[in-house]
Steps between C-alpha positions, in 0.01 A plus 500: 500500500712206600455185283486145649830424351672816658348398838625157471855627416492735801402213727773281352757777542391535872540117560846513333605804711388319817675176400823667391514706817480191707773328299726813539438480877633146502817629328540777753797317667711665237600843607445661160141374488418625835406843376303390191130564446278457205359818382305376186421171322369514141377200306538514125196485284567135389593396858849398375695745729485650834685831535595554872608841602740487795584782734818484696766758613697632220827367642375143498331512155760329295556198744127466574415486115774246451387282785128512389596427140708206629200362704260556224476134388443387863225767553338390176501136621337605827245687286400172325421342843299817587298484180488110515580471140794486262317646212485867439746597781609863416866591477611746773684818423647719769530879455638755728231765592666838512184703598643587838823619333291715267292629785817608703640675193178704462502576858843629474424722208209645686714574793764674273220706333388636829 
């Protein structure tokens, strides 16, 4: 059974994902951020960190992560205006989501096994 606190965290994660995806859309003028999508957003238990899992083509991974980490402070500032507070604004951490790479490797192994 889902507790009230877990339900609140899921709602906040959903709101953060919506906000961050709209912010990333505003940065889409940059060619590297054109192919970026958010696959998952996780909020830490103490609400101090947001872990954002980004999916992008493998060849753009390094440049995309550099650009996102460079824009992290600006995105966090926009998050303060979204939350309408300067207290308890979580820090943002970006991670590359390699689930599609793992999926492709598994598919290749299945094809080789046939």
